[in-house]
C-alpha positions in Angstrom: 73.1 -73.4 -67.6 73.9 -73.4 -63.8 75.0 -69.6 -64.1 71.8 -68.6 -65.9 69.6 -70.6 -63.4 71.3 -68.8 -60.5 71.1 -65.3 -62.2 67.3 -65.9 -62.8 66.7 -67.0 -59.1 68.1 -63.7 -58.0 66.0 -61.8 -60.5 63.0 -63.8 -59.3 63.7 -62.7 -55.6 63.9 -59.1 -56.6 60.4 -59.1 -58.3 58.7 -61.6 -55.8 58.2 -64.3 -58.5 57.2 -67.5 -56.6 58.1 -70.1 -59.3 61.1 -72.6 -58.7 63.4 -73.9 -61.5 62.9 -77.7 -62.2 65.8 -79.3 -64.2 64.5 -81.7 -66.9 67.7 -82.5 -68.4 71.3 -81.2 -67.7 72.8 -79.6 -70.8 76.0 -77.5 -71.7 76.1 -74.4 -73.7 78.7 -73.6 -76.4 80.5 -70.3 -75.4 81.1 -69.7 -79.2 77.5 -68.4 -79.5 75.2 -66.0 -77.8 76.2 -64.0 -74.6 75.1 -64.0 -71.0 72.8 -60.9 -70.3 74.9 -59.8 -67.3 78.0 -59.6 -69.4 76.5 -57.3 -72.2 78.5 -54.1 -72.8 76.8 -50.6 -73.1 76.2 -50.7 -76.8 74.5 -54.2 -76.4 72.5 -52.9 -73.4 71.2 -49.8 -75.3 70.2 -52.1 -78.1 68.5 -54.6 -75.9 68.0 -53.0 -72.6 65.4 -51.4 -70.2 65.4 -48.5 -67.8 63.5 -48.4 -64.6 62.7 -44.7 -64.9 61.3 -42.6 -62.0 59.2 -40.3 -64.1 59.2 -36.6 -62.9 56.0 -34.6 -62.6 55.2 -32.4 -65.6 56.0 -34.2 -68.9 53.9 -36.8 -70.5 55.1 -40.4 -70.7 55.6 -39.8 -74.5 57.8 -36.8 -73.9 60.0 -38.8 -71.5 60.6 -41.6 -73.9 61.2 -39.0 -76.7 64.1 -37.5 -74.4 65.6 -40.9 -73.9 65.4 -41.6 -77.6 67.3 -38.4 -78.4 69.8 -39.0 -75.5 70.8 -42.5 -77.0 70.3 -41.8 -80.6 67.6 -44.3 -80.9 64.9 -44.9 -83.6 62.6 -46.9 -81.3 61.9 -46.8 -77.4 58.7 -47.7 -75.5 57.3 -47.5 -72.1 55.5 -49.9 -69.8 52.2 -48.2 -69.1 51.2 -44.4 -69.5 51.3 -42.1 -66.5 49.5 -38.7 -66.6 51.6 -35.5 -66.6 51.3 -35.0 -62.9 51.8 -38.5 -61.8 55.4 -39.7 -60.9 56.9 -43.0 -60.3 57.9 -46.3 -62.0 57.9 -46.1 -65.9 59.9 -48.8 -67.4 61.5 -47.5 -70.7 62.5 -50.3 -73.1 65.3 -49.4 -75.6 65.5 -50.5 -79.3 64.8 -54.1 -79.7 63.6 -54.4 -76.2 60.4 -52.7 -77.2 59.2 -56.1 -78.4 59.0 -57.2 -74.7 57.6 -54.0 -73.0 54.0 -54.8 -74.3 53.9 -57.7 -71.7 54.9 -55.3 -68.9 52.0 -52.9 -69.9 49.6 -55.6 -69.6 50.8 -56.7 -66.1 49.6 -55.6 -62.6 50.4 -52.2 -61.1 50.9 -50.5 -57.7 50.2 -47.0 -56.6 50.4 -44.7 -53.7 47.7 -42.2 -53.7 46.6 -39.2 -51.7 42.8 -39.0 -51.4 41.3 -35.6 -50.4 37.7 -35.9 -48.9 35.2 -33.0 -49.4 34.1 -33.2 -45.7 35.0 -34.7 -42.4 35.0 -38.4 -42.2 36.4 -41.1 -39.8 39.1 -43.3 -40.6 37.0 -46.4 -39.8 34.4 -45.3 -42.3 37.1 -45.1 -44.9 38.6 -48.5 -44.2 35.1 -50.1 -44.2 34.0 -48.7 -47.5 37.4 -49.6 -49.1 36.4 -53.2 -49.0 33.6 -52.5 -51.5 36.3 -51.4 -54.0 38.4 -54.5 -53.8 37.8 -57.4 -56.4 36.1 -57.0 -59.7 34.7 -53.5 -60.1 32.9 -51.4 -62.9 34.8 -48.4 -64.2 34.1 -45.8 -66.9 37.2 -44.0 -67.9 37.3 -40.3 -66.8 36.5 -37.4 -69.1 40.2 -36.6 -69.3 41.0 -40.0 -70.9 42.6 -41.1 -74.2 40.4 -44.1 -74.5 36.8 -44.6 -75.3 34.5 -43.9 -72.4 32.6 -47.2 -72.1 31.8 -49.4 -69.1 34.4 -52.0 -68.4 35.4 -54.3 -65.4 38.7 -54.2 -63.6 40.3 -56.0 -60.9 41.6 -54.3 -57.6 43.8 -56.7 -55.6 44.1 -54.7 -52.5 43.7 -51.2 -50.9 45.5 -50.4 -47.7 45.3 -47.2 -45.8 48.8 -46.2 -45.0 48.2 -42.9 -43.2 45.0 -40.9 -42.3 44.9 -37.2 -41.4 41.4 -36.3 -40.1 42.1 -32.6 -39.6 43.2 -32.3 -43.3 40.4 -34.7 -44.5 43.1 -36.9 -46.3 44.0 -40.5 -46.6 47.2 -42.1 -48.0 46.5 -45.5 -49.5 48.3 -48.2 -51.3 46.6 -49.8 -54.3 47.3 -52.9 -56.2 45.3 -53.2 -59.5 45.1 -54.7 -62.8 46.5 -52.7 -65.7 44.0 -49.9 -66.9 42.4 -49.2 -63.5 41.8 -45.6 -63.2 42.9 -44.3 -59.6 41.2 -40.9 -60.2 37.9 -42.8 -60.5 38.6 -45.2 -57.6 39.1 -42.0 -55.3 35.8 -40.5 -56.7 34.0 -43.8 -56.1 35.3 -43.8 -52.4 34.1 -40.3 -51.9 30.5 -41.5 -52.9 30.6 -44.5 -50.5 31.6 -42.5 -47.5 29.0 -39.8 -48.5 31.5 -36.8 -48.4 32.7 -36.8 -52.1 36.4 -37.2 -52.7 39.0 -36.6 -55.3 42.7 -37.8 -56.0 45.0 -35.2 -54.9 48.5 -37.1 -55.6 49.4 -40.2 -57.3 52.8 -42.2 -57.5 53.2 -45.4 -59.2 55.3 -47.8 -57.1 55.4 -50.9 -59.4 54.7 -51.8 -63.0 54.8 -55.5 -63.5 58.3 -56.7 -62.2 59.7 -53.3 -61.8 59.3 -51.3 -58.6 60.8 -48.5 -56.6 63.3 -50.5 -54.7 64.8 -52.0 -57.9 67.4 -49.8 -59.6 65.0 -46.9 -60.0 66.8 -44.1 -61.8 65.9 -40.3 -62.4 66.2 -38.6 -65.8 69.0 -36.5 -64.5 71.1 -39.3 -63.3 70.6 -41.2 -66.5 71.8 -38.0 -68.5 74.9 -37.8 -66.1 75.8 -41.3 -66.6 75.6 -40.8 -70.5 77.8 -37.8 -70.3 80.5 -39.6 -68.2 80.5 -42.5 -70.8 80.7 -40.2 -73.8 83.3 -37.9 -72.4 85.4 -40.2 -70.0 84.5 -43.7 -71.2 83.1 -44.5 -67.6 80.5 -47.1 -68.3 79.9 -48.1 -64.7 76.7 -46.0 -64.0 75.1 -46.9 -67.5 75.8 -50.6 -66.9 73.9 -50.2 -63.7 71.0 -48.0 -64.9 70.4 -50.0 -68.1 69.2 -53.5 -67.2 69.1 -56.5 -69.7 65.7 -56.8 -71.3 65.3 -60.3 -69.7 64.5 -58.5 -66.4 61.1 -57.4 -68.0 60.1 -61.0 -68.0 60.9 -61.7 -64.4 57.4 -62.0 -63.4 56.6 -64.6 -66.1 57.0 -68.6 -66.0 60.0 -69.6 -68.0 61.3 -72.3 -70.2 65.0 -72.9 -70.6 65.9 -74.5 -73.9 69.1 -76.2 -75.2 71.4 -74.6 -77.8 70.2 -76.9 -80.6 66.6 -75.6 -80.2 67.5 -71.9 -79.9 67.6 -71.0 -83.7 64.4 -72.9 -84.5 62.5 -71.0 -82.0 64.3 -67.8 -83.2 62.8 -68.6 -86.7 59.4 -68.9 -85.1 59.2 -72.6 -84.4 57.3 -73.8 -81.4 59.0 -75.2 -78.3 59.4 -78.9 -78.3 59.8 -80.9 -75.1 62.9 -82.5 -76.5 64.6 -79.1 -76.6 63.7 -78.2 -73.0 66.5 -78.3 -70.3 64.6 -76.7 -67.5 61.3 -74.8 -66.5 59.8 -73.1 -63.7 57.3 -75.2 -61.6 54.4 -72.8 -61.9 53.7 -72.8 -65.7 49.9 -73.4 -66.3 48.4 -74.0 -69.7 47.6 -70.7 -71.4 50.3 -68.7 -69.6 52.5 -66.3 -71.4 56.1 -67.5 -70.8 59.6 -66.5 -71.5 61.6 -68.8 -73.6 65.4 -68.4 -72.5 68.7 -69.9 -73.6 71.1 -71.9 -71.4 72.9 -68.6 -71.1 69.8 -66.9 -69.9 69.3 -64.9 -73.2 65.5 -64.2 -73.9 64.7 -66.0 -77.1 61.1 -65.6 -77.4 57.7 -64.9 -75.8 55.4 -67.9 -76.1 52.0 -69.2 -74.9 52.1 -72.6 -72.6 50.4 -75.4 -74.3 50.7 -77.6 -71.2 51.4 -77.0 -67.5 54.9 -77.7 -65.9 53.8 -81.0 -64.4 52.3 -82.2 -67.7 55.4 -81.0 -69.5 57.8 -83.0 -67.2 55.9 -86.1 -68.1 56.2 -85.7 -71.8 58.7 -87.5 -74.1 57.6 -85.9 -77.2 55.4 -83.1 -78.4 54.9 -79.2 -78.1 55.2 -77.5 -74.8 54.6 -73.9 -75.8 53.5 -71.8 -79.1 55.8 -69.1 -80.0 54.2 -65.6 -80.1 57.0 -63.2 -80.5 60.5 -63.8 -81.4 63.0 -61.7 -79.5 66.6 -63.2 -80.5 68.0 -62.5 -83.9 68.0 -65.6 -86.2 71.6 -67.0 -86.6 72.7 -66.1 -83.2 73.0 -69.8 -82.7 73.7 -72.5 -85.2 71.0 -73.8 -87.3 71.1 -77.4 -86.1 67.3 -78.0 -87.0 67.8 -77.0 -90.6 70.8 -79.4 -91.1 69.0 -82.2 -89.2 65.9 -81.6 -91.6 68.3 -81.6 -94.6 69.9 -84.9 -93.5 66.5 -86.6 -93.1 65.5 -85.6 -96.5 68.7 -87.0 -97.8 68.2 -90.1 -96.1 64.8 -90.6 -97.8 
């Protein structure tokens, strides 16, 4: 339990997660069952891992995922949010069973660095002043070159900062943090309307997708291919074990509930999380939050929806803490204590 808590604390620091663990009940885990995420071998990581890929310009996100599927001989793989062919940057790719988790990365916040080209001379002060109108809840209609229906919708922009400004070239380099599904091309167009010159997006790079960012184990396609070659031909697994991270890191940004060994198999069969099975939880869980349910070894058991807040849960003696939404762990990984207990109760009348 202690090792898992420390490992998650390190992961939380890397993805700027603000929650802290609160121990409800000290518990021991049986080494005969399950396995710590950081101890998985390459075969296990390929089955339940994620790559923080640096997408190159040119191919579509779908093509990049197809290449990785062929590289590792996988039937399934998925990415954490589409990038246009010309756009580069952070593209989390989930392998095999980890695709069950990548949906929650797709829905999380994104960050971009964008070069905006203005169509006439403009002052930096004007740009900064008008960017304020694009922060907060904004209306957007997807551009003509879009794969979704062109209907008006609202999106949230958390921040826009001017990083550099080149008046002689009529360009600005900006950093944007936004809700998933916000169109940067449309944002650049709207800024051009506000300053009165017209503008368009010249270049775009994604620097963050959910918990994944540029400074956390970002890997290029050619580096991943080379690591696979070294593993296949020389048995050197050091690079692949570095590049393929456990799927648990994809939940780094979520509040968490750590459950005891005796509760794991019940949740793996789809049961809700009972307070009696909870050993620890993060202090920032709110009712309705999407949360990660993990074992004492740190393994991701399921994705759930919180039925109570952290503070409410710590005061409970019985009842449900979270409703299981998506099971990740294979049933039978841990002993079925719940089934034996149920059978014993039935025998006892």
